[in-house]
DRENROFI-961741 format. One line per field, with one value per atom (N, C-alpha, C): residue number from 0; residue in one letter; atom name; x, y, z. Coordinates in nm, 3 decimals. Layout:
# DRENROFI-961741
num	[NUM;...]
residu	[A;...]
atome	[CA;...]
px	[X;...]
py	[Y;...]
pz	[Z;...]
//
This chain:
# DRENROFI-961741
num	[0;0;0;1;1;1;2;2;2;3;3;3;4;4;4;5;5;5;6;6;6;7;7;7;8;8;8;9;9;9;10;10;10;11;11;11;12;12;12;13;13;13;14;14;14;15;15;15;16;16;16;17;17;17;18;18;18;19;19;19;20;20;20;21;21;21;22;22;22;23;23;23;24;24;24;25;25;25;26;26;26;27;27;27;28;28;28;29;29;29;30;30;30;31;31;31;32;32;32;33;33;33;34;34;34;35;35;35;36;36;36;37;37;37;38;38;38;39;39;39;40;40;40;41;41;41;42;42;42;43;43;43;44;44;44;45;45;45;46;46;46;47;47;47;48;48;48;49;49;49;50;50;50;51;51;51;52;52;52;53;53;53;54;54;54;55;55;55;56;56;56;57;57;57;58;58;58;59;59;59;60;60;60;61;61;61;62;62;62;63;63;63;64;64;64;65;65;65;66;66;66;67;67;67;68;68;68;69;69;69;70;70;70;71;71;71;72;72;72;73;73;73;74;74;74;75;75;75;76;76;76;77;77;77;78;78;78;79;79;79;80;80;80;81;81;81;82;82;82;83;83;83;84;84;84;85;85;85;86;86;86;87;87;87;88;88;88;89;89;89;90;90;90;91;91;91;92;92;92;93;93;93;94;94;94;95;95;95;96;96;96;97;97;97;98;98;98;99;99;99;100;100;100;101;101;101;102;102;102;103;103;103;104;104;104;105;105;105;106;106;106;107;107;107;108;108;108;109;109;109;110;110;110;111;111;111;112;112;112;113;113;113;114;114;114;115;115;115;116;116;116;117;117;117;118;118;118;119;119;119;120;120;120;121;121;121;122;122;122;123;123;123;124;124;124;125;125;125;126;126;126;127;127;127;128;128;128;129;129;129;130;130;130;131;131;131;132;132;132;133;133;133;134;134;134;135;135;135;136;136;136;137;137;137;138;138;138;139;139;139;140;140;140;141;141;141;142;142;142;143;143;143;144;144;144;145;145;145;146;146;146;147;147;147;148;148;148;149;149;149;150;150;150;151;151;151;152;152;152;153;153;153;154;154;154;155;155;155;156;156;156;157;157;157;158;158;158;159;159;159;160;160;160;161;161;161;162;162;162;163;163;163;164;164;164;165;165;165;166;166;166;167;167;167;168;168;168;169;169;169;170;170;170;171;171;171;172;172;172;173;173;173;174;174;174;175;175;175;176;176;176;177;177;177;178;178;178;179;179;179;180;180;180;181;181;181;182;182;182;183;183;183;184;184;184;185;185;185;186;186;186;187;187;187;188;188;188;189;189;189;190;190;190;191;191;191;192;192;192;193;193;193;194;194;194;195;195;195;196;196;196;197;197;197;198;198;198;199;199;199;200;200;200;201;201;201;202;202;202;203;203;203;204;204;204;205;205;205;206;206;206;207;207;207;208;208;208;209;209;209;210;210;210;211;211;211;212;212;212;213;213;213;214;214;214;215;215;215;216;216;216;217;217;217;218;218;218;219;219;219;220;220;220]
residu	[X;X;X;X;X;X;X;X;X;X;X;X;X;X;X;X;X;X;X;X;X;X;X;X;X;X;X;X;X;X;X;X;X;X;X;X;X;X;X;X;X;X;X;X;X;X;X;X;X;X;X;X;X;X;X;X;X;X;X;X;X;X;X;X;X;X;X;X;X;X;X;X;X;X;X;X;X;X;X;X;X;X;X;X;X;X;X;X;X;X;X;X;X;X;X;X;X;X;X;X;X;X;X;X;X;X;X;X;X;X;X;X;X;X;X;X;X;X;X;X;X;X;X;X;X;X;X;X;X;X;X;X;X;X;X;X;X;X;X;X;X;X;X;X;X;X;X;X;X;X;X;X;X;X;X;X;X;X;X;X;X;X;X;X;X;X;X;X;X;X;X;X;X;X;X;X;X;X;X;X;X;X;X;X;X;X;X;X;X;X;X;X;X;X;X;X;X;X;X;X;X;X;X;X;X;X;X;X;X;X;X;X;X;X;X;X;X;X;X;X;X;X;X;X;X;X;X;X;X;X;X;X;X;X;X;X;X;X;X;X;X;X;X;X;X;X;X;X;X;X;X;X;X;X;X;X;X;X;X;X;X;X;X;X;X;X;X;X;X;X;X;X;X;X;X;X;X;X;X;X;X;X;X;X;X;X;X;X;X;X;X;X;X;X;X;X;X;X;X;X;X;X;X;X;X;X;X;X;X;X;X;X;X;X;X;X;X;X;X;X;X;X;X;X;X;X;X;X;X;X;X;X;X;X;X;X;X;X;X;X;X;X;X;X;X;X;X;X;X;X;X;X;X;X;X;X;X;X;X;X;X;X;X;X;X;X;X;X;X;X;X;X;X;X;X;X;X;X;X;X;X;X;X;X;X;X;X;X;X;X;X;X;X;X;X;X;X;X;X;X;X;X;X;X;X;X;X;X;X;X;X;X;X;X;X;X;X;X;X;X;X;X;X;X;X;X;X;X;X;X;X;X;X;X;X;X;X;X;X;X;X;X;X;X;X;X;X;X;X;X;X;X;X;X;X;X;X;X;X;X;X;X;X;X;X;X;X;X;X;X;X;X;X;X;X;X;X;X;X;X;X;X;X;X;X;X;X;X;X;X;X;X;X;X;X;X;X;X;X;X;X;X;X;X;X;X;X;X;X;X;X;X;X;X;X;X;X;X;X;X;X;X;X;X;X;X;X;X;X;X;X;X;X;X;X;X;X;X;X;X;X;X;X;X;X;X;X;X;X;X;X;X;X;X;X;X;X;X;X;X;X;X;X;X;X;X;X;X;X;X;X;X;X;X;X;X;X;X;X;X;X;X;X;X;X;X;X;X;X;X;X;X;X;X;X;X;X;X;X;X;X;X;X;X;X;X;X;X;X;X;X;X;X;X;X;X;X;X;X;X;X;X;X;X;X;X;X;X;X;X;X;X;X;X;X;X;X;X;X;X;X;X;X;X;X;X;X;X;X;X;X;X;X;X;X;X;X;X;X;X;X;X;X]
atome	[N;CA;C;N;CA;C;N;CA;C;N;CA;C;N;CA;C;N;CA;C;N;CA;C;N;CA;C;N;CA;C;N;CA;C;N;CA;C;N;CA;C;N;CA;C;N;CA;C;N;CA;C;N;CA;C;N;CA;C;N;CA;C;N;CA;C;N;CA;C;N;CA;C;N;CA;C;N;CA;C;N;CA;C;N;CA;C;N;CA;C;N;CA;C;N;CA;C;N;CA;C;N;CA;C;N;CA;C;N;CA;C;N;CA;C;N;CA;C;N;CA;C;N;CA;C;N;CA;C;N;CA;C;N;CA;C;N;CA;C;N;CA;C;N;CA;C;N;CA;C;N;CA;C;N;CA;C;N;CA;C;N;CA;C;N;CA;C;N;CA;C;N;CA;C;N;CA;C;N;CA;C;N;CA;C;N;CA;C;N;CA;C;N;CA;C;N;CA;C;N;CA;C;N;CA;C;N;CA;C;N;CA;C;N;CA;C;N;CA;C;N;CA;C;N;CA;C;N;CA;C;N;CA;C;N;CA;C;N;CA;C;N;CA;C;N;CA;C;N;CA;C;N;CA;C;N;CA;C;N;CA;C;N;CA;C;N;CA;C;N;CA;C;N;CA;C;N;CA;C;N;CA;C;N;CA;C;N;CA;C;N;CA;C;N;CA;C;N;CA;C;N;CA;C;N;CA;C;N;CA;C;N;CA;C;N;CA;C;N;CA;C;N;CA;C;N;CA;C;N;CA;C;N;CA;C;N;CA;C;N;CA;C;N;CA;C;N;CA;C;N;CA;C;N;CA;C;N;CA;C;N;CA;C;N;CA;C;N;CA;C;N;CA;C;N;CA;C;N;CA;C;N;CA;C;N;CA;C;N;CA;C;N;CA;C;N;CA;C;N;CA;C;N;CA;C;N;CA;C;N;CA;C;N;CA;C;N;CA;C;N;CA;C;N;CA;C;N;CA;C;N;CA;C;N;CA;C;N;CA;C;N;CA;C;N;CA;C;N;CA;C;N;CA;C;N;CA;C;N;CA;C;N;CA;C;N;CA;C;N;CA;C;N;CA;C;N;CA;C;N;CA;C;N;CA;C;N;CA;C;N;CA;C;N;CA;C;N;CA;C;N;CA;C;N;CA;C;N;CA;C;N;CA;C;N;CA;C;N;CA;C;N;CA;C;N;CA;C;N;CA;C;N;CA;C;N;CA;C;N;CA;C;N;CA;C;N;CA;C;N;CA;C;N;CA;C;N;CA;C;N;CA;C;N;CA;C;N;CA;C;N;CA;C;N;CA;C;N;CA;C;N;CA;C;N;CA;C;N;CA;C;N;CA;C;N;CA;C;N;CA;C;N;CA;C;N;CA;C;N;CA;C;N;CA;C;N;CA;C;N;CA;C;N;CA;C;N;CA;C;N;CA;C;N;CA;C;N;CA;C;N;CA;C;N;CA;C;N;CA;C;N;CA;C;N;CA;C;N;CA;C;N;CA;C;N;CA;C;N;CA;C;N;CA;C;N;CA;C;N;CA;C;N;CA;C;N;CA;C;N;CA;C;N;CA;C;N;CA;C;N;CA;C;N;CA;C;N;CA;C;N;CA;C;N;CA;C;N;CA;C;N;CA;C;N;CA;C;N;CA;C;N;CA;C;N;CA;C;N;CA;C;N;CA;C;N;CA;C;N;CA;C;N;CA;C;N;CA;C;N;CA;C;N;CA;C;N;CA;C;N;CA;C]
px	[-15.896;-15.961;-16.103;-16.165;-16.262;-16.374;-16.476;-16.566;-16.544;-16.513;-16.479;-16.353;-16.258;-16.152;-16.123;-16.197;-16.185;-16.328;-16.411;-16.578;-16.557;-16.623;-16.653;-16.519;-16.431;-16.311;-16.356;-16.310;-16.349;-16.318;-16.386;-16.382;-16.425;-16.424;-16.529;-16.447;-16.336;-16.263;-16.190;-16.113;-16.036;-15.894;-15.860;-15.746;-15.773;-15.850;-15.917;-15.945;-15.992;-16.047;-15.908;-15.804;-15.688;-15.636;-15.625;-15.563;-15.639;-15.754;-15.857;-15.838;-15.858;-15.844;-15.697;-15.612;-15.481;-15.447;-15.511;-15.502;-15.398;-15.372;-15.271;-15.320;-15.231;-15.252;-15.335;-15.289;-15.367;-15.503;-15.550;-15.679;-15.755;-15.680;-15.771;-15.797;-15.692;-15.727;-15.861;-15.846;-15.967;-16.098;-16.105;-16.224;-16.252;-16.135;-16.192;-16.266;-16.211;-16.273;-16.410;-16.453;-16.567;-16.666;-16.608;-16.693;-16.741;-16.637;-16.657;-16.743;-16.756;-16.849;-16.994;-16.987;-17.116;-17.178;-17.108;-17.162;-17.194;-17.135;-17.176;-17.310;-17.313;-17.426;-17.548;-17.529;-17.615;-17.704;-17.654;-17.741;-17.866;-17.856;-17.965;-18.010;-17.931;-17.974;-17.959;-18.092;-18.081;-18.014;-17.902;-17.791;-17.783;-17.778;-17.785;-17.882;-17.920;-18.005;-17.924;-18.003;-17.910;-17.860;-17.923;-17.856;-17.727;-17.715;-17.600;-17.453;-17.497;-17.371;-17.252;-17.300;-17.163;-17.083;-17.165;-17.069;-17.075;-17.050;-17.029;-16.921;-16.795;-16.690;-16.735;-16.817;-16.828;-16.982;-17.074;-17.182;-17.212;-17.122;-17.137;-16.996;-16.905;-16.752;-16.701;-16.675;-16.662;-16.770;-16.848;-16.995;-16.963;-16.930;-16.914;-16.796;-16.703;-16.541;-16.544;-16.606;-16.607;-16.620;-16.700;-16.739;-16.611;-16.504;-16.396;-16.315;-16.311;-16.258;-16.291;-16.453;-16.504;-16.479;-16.414;-16.421;-16.279;-16.169;-16.024;-16.004;-16.047;-16.028;-16.091;-16.208;-16.314;-16.250;-16.291;-16.243;-16.358;-16.466;-16.601;-16.705;-16.744;-16.822;-16.956;-17.078;-17.202;-17.282;-17.289;-17.349;-17.515;-17.598;-17.748;-17.793;-17.867;-17.940;-17.829;-17.709;-17.587;-17.633;-17.744;-17.781;-17.671;-17.624;-17.484;-17.391;-17.381;-17.231;-17.173;-17.302;-17.258;-17.350;-17.280;-17.157;-17.022;-17.072;-16.992;-16.891;-16.930;-16.831;-16.695;-16.736;-16.640;-16.553;-16.616;-16.522;-16.413;-16.508;-16.419;-16.281;-16.306;-16.184;-16.107;-16.117;-16.049;-15.964;-16.037;-15.998;-15.904;-15.889;-15.844;-15.707;-15.613;-15.524;-15.502;-15.598;-15.603;-15.669;-15.566;-15.584;-15.700;-15.721;-15.768;-15.940;-15.977;-16.090;-16.178;-16.318;-16.411;-16.551;-16.610;-16.724;-16.818;-16.950;-17.047;-17.161;-17.202;-17.315;-17.453;-17.573;-17.680;-17.792;-17.806;-17.904;-17.997;-18.139;-18.231;-18.271;-18.206;-18.237;-18.128;-18.170;-18.091;-17.987;-18.068;-17.973;-17.856;-17.896;-17.797;-17.711;-17.728;-17.652;-17.533;-17.597;-17.506;-17.430;-17.435;-17.367;-17.230;-17.300;-17.193;-17.084;-17.133;-17.038;-16.949;-17.006;-16.906;-16.791;-16.794;-16.733;-16.637;-16.656;-16.605;-16.498;-16.549;-16.459;-16.334;-16.390;-16.272;-16.199;-16.236;-16.127;-16.076;-16.102;-16.072;-16.117;-16.223;-16.223;-16.278;-16.233;-16.257;-16.416;-16.523;-16.638;-16.708;-16.837;-16.939;-17.069;-17.106;-17.254;-17.349;-17.482;-17.589;-17.704;-17.773;-17.867;-18.007;-18.056;-18.166;-18.222;-18.337;-18.402;-18.298;-18.297;-18.230;-18.291;-18.420;-18.471;-18.438;-18.431;-18.381;-18.262;-18.155;-18.024;-18.019;-18.103;-18.052;-18.069;-18.187;-18.235;-18.140;-18.056;-17.968;-17.846;-17.783;-17.665;-17.656;-17.737;-17.751;-17.611;-17.515;-17.390;-17.275;-17.332;-17.224;-17.225;-17.094;-17.087;-16.991;-17.046;-16.997;-16.920;-16.827;-16.789;-16.858;-16.918;-16.942;-17.111;-17.207;-17.327;-17.364;-17.349;-17.390;-17.493;-17.539;-17.656;-17.656;-17.707;-17.716;-17.844;-17.938;-18.063;-18.141;-18.143;-18.223;-18.370;-18.360;-18.514;-18.498;-18.610;-18.582;-18.544;-18.480;-18.380;-18.471;-18.602;-18.668;-18.708;-18.701;-18.703;-18.568;-18.462;-18.318;-18.308;-18.310;-18.286;-18.350;-18.474;-18.543;-18.468;-18.432;-18.331;-18.214;-18.146;-17.999;-17.993;-18.126;-18.126;-18.051;-18.062;-18.017;-17.862;-17.826;-17.661;-17.576;-17.680;-17.617;-17.605;-17.503;-17.482;-17.348;-17.328;-17.227;-17.155;-17.039;-16.929;-16.970;-17.075;-17.099;-17.140;-17.113;-17.167;-17.219;-17.338;-17.415;-17.355;-17.346;-17.288;-17.373;-17.456;-17.563;-17.570;-17.569;-17.557;-17.691;-17.693;-17.862;-17.834;-17.946;-17.981;-18.002;-18.084;-18.097;-18.201;-18.289;-18.385;-18.330;-18.197;-18.119;-18.206;-18.202;-18.254;-18.397;-18.499;-18.599;-18.609;-18.549;-18.541;-18.480;-18.378;-18.335;-18.456;-18.517;-18.644;-18.719;-18.759;-18.866;-18.811;-18.728;-18.685;-18.653;-18.651;-18.619;-18.759;-18.862;-19.006;-18.990;-18.936;-18.930;-18.811;-18.706;-18.568;-18.503;-18.407;-18.296;-18.198;-18.092;-17.937;-17.850;-17.743;-17.652;-17.606;-17.616;-17.589;-17.498;-17.388;-17.329;-17.343;-17.357;-17.363;-17.259;-17.176;-17.053;-17.098;-17.058;-17.091;-17.040;-17.103;-17.054;-16.969;-16.866;-16.771;-16.824;-16.938;-16.982;-17.107;-17.179;-17.301;-17.314;-17.337;-17.341;-17.459;-17.576;-17.697;-17.716;-17.593;-17.608;-17.529;-17.563;-17.529;-17.503;-17.382;-17.342;-17.386;-17.468;-17.531;-17.453;-17.370;-17.307;-17.398;-17.429;-17.523;-17.477;-17.494;-17.431;-17.534;-17.531;-17.630;-17.760;-17.811;-17.947;-18.027;-18.164;-18.216;-18.364;-18.477;-18.566;-18.655;-18.761;-18.828;-18.939;-18.955;-19.061;-19.195;-19.297;-19.421;-19.477]
py	[-9.844;-9.955;-9.926;-9.937;-9.922;-10.057;-10.029;-10.142;-10.261;-10.207;-10.312;-10.380;-10.342;-10.416;-10.539;-10.592;-10.720;-10.778;-10.745;-10.812;-10.941;-10.995;-11.113;-11.147;-11.069;-11.103;-11.127;-11.226;-11.235;-11.147;-11.114;-10.997;-11.022;-11.158;-11.234;-11.260;-11.196;-11.143;-11.028;-10.995;-10.886;-10.913;-11.031;-11.069;-11.055;-11.089;-11.115;-10.960;-10.894;-10.747;-10.659;-10.684;-10.620;-10.654;-10.786;-10.835;-10.750;-10.764;-10.719;-10.590;-10.471;-10.332;-10.287;-10.370;-10.304;-10.199;-10.216;-10.107;-10.165;-10.055;-10.059;-10.152;-10.194;-10.258;-10.167;-10.049;-9.918;-9.936;-9.923;-9.904;-10.062;-10.163;-10.304;-10.311;-10.261;-10.235;-10.137;-10.036;-9.980;-10.019;-10.091;-10.135;-10.264;-10.330;-10.444;-10.412;-10.286;-10.206;-10.170;-10.138;-10.085;-10.197;-10.322;-10.441;-10.486;-10.471;-10.527;-10.423;-10.286;-10.219;-10.231;-10.265;-10.299;-10.404;-10.503;-10.667;-10.594;-10.535;-10.521;-10.455;-10.333;-10.262;-10.329;-10.416;-10.463;-10.562;-10.578;-10.678;-10.594;-10.480;-10.371;-10.281;-10.265;-10.178;-10.243;-10.226;-10.274;-10.197;-10.220;-10.158;-10.222;-10.374;-10.428;-10.547;-10.590;-10.735;-10.841;-10.884;-10.987;-11.112;-11.131;-11.263;-11.237;-11.077;-11.029;-11.038;-11.047;-11.019;-11.138;-11.262;-11.366;-11.321;-11.232;-11.195;-11.036;-10.996;-10.819;-10.795;-10.872;-10.806;-10.792;-10.862;-10.869;-10.805;-10.819;-10.766;-10.595;-10.529;-10.438;-10.340;-10.425;-10.328;-10.284;-10.453;-10.430;-10.367;-10.369;-10.310;-10.159;-10.118;-9.962;-9.935;-9.993;-9.940;-9.937;-9.993;-10.027;-9.858;-9.772;-9.659;-9.565;-9.585;-9.498;-9.502;-9.615;-9.616;-9.516;-9.495;-9.430;-9.256;-9.272;-9.076;-9.092;-9.097;-9.115;-8.971;-8.855;-8.744;-8.644;-8.709;-8.642;-8.576;-8.441;-8.408;-8.383;-8.355;-8.365;-8.429;-8.547;-8.636;-8.627;-8.652;-8.618;-8.774;-8.835;-8.983;-8.962;-8.987;-8.983;-9.093;-9.080;-9.190;-9.309;-9.262;-9.336;-9.469;-9.485;-9.576;-9.621;-9.730;-9.811;-9.786;-9.665;-9.624;-9.670;-9.723;-9.794;-9.695;-9.641;-9.640;-9.559;-9.450;-9.331;-9.346;-9.425;-9.443;-9.508;-9.625;-9.720;-9.628;-9.559;-9.469;-9.377;-9.324;-9.231;-9.267;-9.432;-9.479;-9.506;-9.542;-9.572;-9.444;-9.317;-9.197;-9.114;-9.167;-9.101;-9.067;-9.127;-9.080;-8.931;-8.900;-8.770;-8.648;-8.578;-8.440;-8.369;-8.363;-8.272;-8.327;-8.433;-8.535;-8.511;-8.470;-8.484;-8.555;-8.644;-8.703;-8.610;-8.621;-8.565;-8.701;-8.735;-8.859;-8.770;-8.820;-8.753;-8.870;-8.903;-9.000;-8.952;-8.983;-8.918;-9.003;-9.145;-9.229;-9.182;-9.168;-9.118;-9.216;-9.358;-9.469;-9.471;-9.500;-9.508;-9.413;-9.296;-9.169;-9.172;-9.251;-9.288;-9.362;-9.472;-9.575;-9.510;-9.422;-9.344;-9.282;-9.209;-9.139;-9.185;-9.295;-9.394;-9.432;-9.461;-9.543;-9.411;-9.299;-9.180;-9.131;-9.142;-9.105;-9.223;-9.333;-9.422;-9.461;-9.422;-9.447;-9.295;-9.198;-9.033;-9.015;-9.071;-9.066;-8.920;-8.866;-8.727;-8.737;-8.731;-8.731;-8.625;-8.577;-8.496;-8.574;-8.603;-8.638;-8.576;-8.565;-8.477;-8.545;-8.547;-8.640;-8.543;-8.562;-8.503;-8.552;-8.530;-8.567;-8.494;-8.566;-8.524;-8.376;-8.362;-8.252;-8.111;-8.154;-8.053;-8.018;-8.115;-8.106;-8.013;-8.027;-7.938;-7.792;-7.759;-7.666;-7.577;-7.640;-7.611;-7.581;-7.673;-7.683;-7.629;-7.527;-7.505;-7.445;-7.423;-7.365;-7.484;-7.633;-7.700;-7.765;-7.772;-7.822;-7.944;-8.051;-8.172;-8.245;-8.309;-8.363;-8.465;-8.552;-8.681;-8.680;-8.738;-8.750;-8.929;-8.989;-9.117;-9.152;-9.309;-9.366;-9.490;-9.587;-9.705;-9.769;-9.835;-9.872;-9.808;-9.671;-9.561;-9.536;-9.548;-9.504;-9.562;-9.579;-9.594;-9.491;-9.467;-9.385;-9.237;-9.262;-9.141;-9.045;-9.122;-9.062;-9.026;-9.080;-9.048;-8.961;-8.906;-8.800;-8.677;-8.688;-8.584;-8.535;-8.642;-8.570;-8.543;-8.602;-8.547;-8.428;-8.386;-8.272;-8.130;-8.111;-7.985;-7.970;-8.102;-8.092;-8.121;-8.196;-8.214;-8.116;-8.026;-7.917;-7.908;-7.877;-7.865;-7.993;-7.995;-8.111;-8.235;-8.206;-8.307;-8.436;-8.525;-8.648;-8.746;-8.798;-8.883;-9.036;-9.108;-9.215;-9.333;-9.405;-9.457;-9.614;-9.704;-9.862;-9.900;-9.952;-10.014;-10.162;-10.240;-10.361;-10.430;-10.518;-10.580;-10.516;-10.416;-10.358;-10.207;-10.193;-10.046;-10.036;-10.114;-10.068;-10.004;-10.091;-10.028;-9.895;-9.890;-9.760;-9.641;-9.661;-9.543;-9.495;-9.593;-9.596;-9.492;-9.550;-9.464;-9.351;-9.335;-9.189;-9.117;-9.140;-9.064;-8.999;-9.047;-8.985;-8.812;-8.819;-8.691;-8.593;-8.685;-8.611;-8.644;-8.526;-8.552;-8.568;-8.654;-8.674;-8.762;-8.751;-8.831;-8.971;-9.094;-9.177;-9.305;-9.352;-9.448;-9.574;-9.673;-9.760;-9.856;-9.887;-9.949;-10.100;-10.219;-10.324;-10.354;-10.413;-10.401;-10.520;-10.498;-10.586;-10.724;-10.667;-10.783;-10.871;-10.826;-10.915;-10.857;-10.980;-10.967;-10.918;-10.907;-10.869;-10.700;-10.648;-10.507;-10.420;-10.304;-10.191;-10.075;-10.001;-9.855;-9.757;-9.662;-9.577;-9.472;-9.410;-9.293;-9.152;-9.057;-8.939;-8.809;-8.768;-8.604;-8.519;-8.410;-8.304;-8.341;-8.357;-8.363;-8.216;-8.244;-8.132;-8.194;-8.100;-8.161;-8.152;-8.231;-8.226;-8.126;-8.031;-7.955;-8.005;-7.974;-8.051;-8.035]
pz	[-2.751;-2.799;-2.849;-2.947;-2.984;-2.990;-2.988;-2.945;-3.076;-3.184;-3.298;-3.292;-3.226;-3.227;-3.158;-3.079;-3.020;-2.991;-3.114;-3.063;-2.992;-2.884;-2.855;-2.765;-2.714;-2.663;-2.532;-2.438;-2.325;-2.209;-2.120;-2.003;-1.906;-1.874;-1.783;-1.620;-1.614;-1.487;-1.504;-1.375;-1.384;-1.467;-1.466;-1.542;-1.689;-1.744;-1.857;-1.930;-1.812;-1.883;-1.871;-1.817;-1.824;-1.936;-1.972;-2.093;-2.231;-2.225;-2.341;-2.370;-2.243;-2.234;-2.222;-2.191;-2.178;-2.118;-1.938;-1.831;-1.744;-1.651;-1.574;-1.456;-1.372;-1.232;-1.160;-1.162;-1.070;-1.093;-1.226;-1.280;-1.241;-1.277;-1.218;-1.084;-0.977;-0.892;-0.816;-0.868;-0.832;-0.912;-1.014;-1.083;-0.981;-0.937;-0.826;-0.689;-0.660;-0.539;-0.586;-0.699;-0.729;-0.737;-0.773;-0.782;-0.638;-0.560;-0.408;-0.325;-0.377;-0.328;-0.375;-0.500;-0.558;-0.520;-0.485;-0.436;-0.310;-0.224;-0.080;-0.087;-0.151;-0.171;-0.219;-0.306;-0.377;-0.284;-0.150;-0.050;-0.010;-0.027;0.015;-0.052;-0.172;-0.265;-0.417;-0.492;-0.620;-0.704;-0.756;-0.815;-0.971;-0.982;-1.112;-1.103;-1.183;-1.192;-1.112;-1.015;-0.940;-1.016;-1.136;-1.213;-1.309;-1.306;-1.375;-1.280;-1.158;-1.085;-1.111;-1.117;-1.150;-1.271;-1.374;-1.485;-1.497;-1.361;-1.352;-1.451;-1.479;-1.553;-1.675;-1.740;-1.872;-1.918;-1.810;-1.840;-1.818;-1.727;-1.654;-1.675;-1.637;-1.624;-1.785;-1.842;-1.989;-2.080;-2.062;-2.135;-2.135;-2.020;-2.005;-2.077;-2.024;-2.043;-2.218;-2.303;-2.447;-2.494;-2.423;-2.472;-2.481;-2.374;-2.345;-2.472;-2.543;-2.689;-2.790;-2.798;-2.873;-2.856;-2.747;-2.737;-2.649;-2.698;-2.607;-2.599;-2.675;-2.637;-2.576;-2.501;-2.431;-2.306;-2.270;-2.155;-2.034;-2.105;-2.013;-2.083;-1.985;-2.014;-1.925;-1.969;-1.903;-1.931;-1.807;-1.818;-1.772;-1.819;-1.779;-1.709;-1.619;-1.573;-1.517;-1.455;-1.420;-1.324;-1.261;-1.184;-1.066;-1.097;-1.013;-1.095;-1.167;-1.233;-1.368;-1.461;-1.577;-1.677;-1.773;-1.819;-1.749;-1.698;-1.654;-1.560;-1.434;-1.345;-1.380;-1.467;-1.519;-1.609;-1.697;-1.782;-1.713;-1.596;-1.507;-1.444;-1.413;-1.364;-1.446;-1.592;-1.691;-1.713;-1.689;-1.738;-1.638;-1.509;-1.397;-1.416;-1.468;-1.510;-1.570;-1.610;-1.701;-1.633;-1.592;-1.508;-1.558;-1.694;-1.747;-1.751;-1.716;-1.763;-1.628;-1.657;-1.572;-1.610;-1.528;-1.529;-1.485;-1.524;-1.487;-1.441;-1.343;-1.334;-1.279;-1.366;-1.304;-1.284;-1.162;-1.112;-0.991;-1.027;-0.939;-0.797;-0.823;-0.714;-0.553;-0.468;-0.375;-0.304;-0.297;-0.264;-0.351;-0.467;-0.567;-0.569;-0.535;-0.532;-0.412;-0.303;-0.199;-0.246;-0.309;-0.349;-0.452;-0.547;-0.632;-0.554;-0.440;-0.371;-0.297;-0.235;-0.179;-0.250;-0.380;-0.478;-0.505;-0.552;-0.575;-0.489;-0.363;-0.226;-0.226;-0.223;-0.227;-0.326;-0.449;-0.549;-0.605;-0.536;-0.558;-0.711;-0.742;-0.915;-0.971;-1.073;-1.129;-1.161;-1.048;-1.065;-1.002;-1.060;-0.981;-0.979;-0.883;-0.890;-0.848;-0.964;-0.920;-0.904;-0.805;-0.746;-0.791;-0.871;-0.952;-1.069;-1.107;-1.229;-1.358;-1.477;-1.585;-1.630;-1.626;-1.667;-1.587;-1.450;-1.381;-1.385;-1.397;-1.437;-1.560;-1.665;-1.787;-1.743;-1.683;-1.636;-1.552;-1.472;-1.374;-1.451;-1.531;-1.605;-1.781;-1.778;-1.918;-2.006;-1.898;-1.967;-2.003;-1.943;-1.955;-2.107;-2.148;-2.270;-2.292;-2.243;-2.257;-2.409;-2.403;-2.524;-2.540;-2.497;-2.476;-2.389;-2.426;-2.346;-2.393;-2.246;-2.271;-2.173;-2.190;-2.129;-2.173;-2.066;-2.061;-2.014;-2.114;-2.066;-1.968;-2.033;-1.986;-2.042;-2.169;-2.244;-2.382;-2.460;-2.572;-2.672;-2.765;-2.840;-2.848;-2.879;-2.925;-2.784;-2.677;-2.545;-2.498;-2.518;-2.503;-2.548;-2.684;-2.741;-2.711;-2.651;-2.573;-2.460;-2.377;-2.242;-2.277;-2.384;-2.419;-2.501;-2.571;-2.667;-2.592;-2.477;-2.419;-2.431;-2.421;-2.418;-2.553;-2.653;-2.759;-2.872;-2.847;-2.933;-2.997;-3.124;-3.193;-3.202;-3.138;-3.160;-3.074;-2.982;-2.855;-2.929;-2.877;-2.935;-2.826;-2.886;-2.812;-2.813;-2.700;-2.735;-2.645;-2.687;-2.648;-2.627;-2.524;-2.529;-2.561;-2.675;-2.713;-2.730;-2.710;-2.752;-2.892;-2.915;-3.039;-3.104;-3.062;-3.099;-3.185;-3.195;-3.217;-3.339;-3.453;-3.594;-3.577;-3.510;-3.497;-3.412;-3.284;-3.222;-3.311;-3.386;-3.487;-3.601;-3.639;-3.741;-3.665;-3.556;-3.478;-3.446;-3.393;-3.346;-3.474;-3.576;-3.700;-3.749;-3.672;-3.733;-3.668;-3.543;-3.486;-3.488;-3.500;-3.515;-3.630;-3.643;-3.763;-3.700;-3.735;-3.671;-3.761;-3.749;-3.786;-3.712;-3.760;-3.643;-3.733;-3.637;-3.662;-3.546;-3.608;-3.510;-3.510;-3.387;-3.359;-3.290;-3.330;-3.246;-3.125;-3.061;-2.899;-2.884;-2.780;-2.753;-2.686;-2.621;-2.502;-2.544;-2.650;-2.681;-2.882;-2.911;-3.066;-3.104;-3.055;-3.078;-3.070;-2.965;-2.910;-2.998;-2.994;-3.082;-2.990;-3.007;-2.997;-3.067;-3.036;-3.124;-3.091;-3.204;-3.192;-3.239;-3.192;-3.259;-3.241;-3.378;-3.379;-3.452;-3.448;-3.533;-3.491;-3.367;-3.360;-3.356;-3.417;-3.445;-3.440;-3.387;-3.431;-3.563;-3.596;-3.725;-3.682;-3.805;-3.778;-3.837;-3.746;-3.770;-3.919]
//
């Protein structure tokens, strides 16, 4: 399912999420366990804004899950600034049935990495966690050729493209969750970068967009 298929569809609970995204009972069970661990760790580690916990299925799980439908054939996925696992860990859980799929999460906060590690162990998710800054990872993993690079609430688009540039090669797509200022961010980024961009409507917020970017290149001074 792509972001535009059921815009505004309810996903306020495990049941409505399952109906909207048409996932298996096993996947829902894994996501429920993820939410349980998130709520437990949230008591001591700031993983998400506390005010969003009552709406965790729509604000975080569904918001992240919609990206999977935009790249159904992706096998190698890189998520930058993963935080509490959004969107990368959610996508990895949805893709757990694909033996060829692998997710790489990059997060510099050690406490958040400890949380991610516990979820990955508990769910046996197809995930590698890199506890370092994105710039350090770019130097270490120069040979990595992901199909998709994703990020959520990480940085304005101009800065985000700078961080993602080492990985946005050839057929790699950047899929970035952005808010109500998406058009302004794109216009600002175009002063420094050339790229092809398609904006998809968000499933979970009428004023949000998903910026899909390819063919990134720097503008010459």
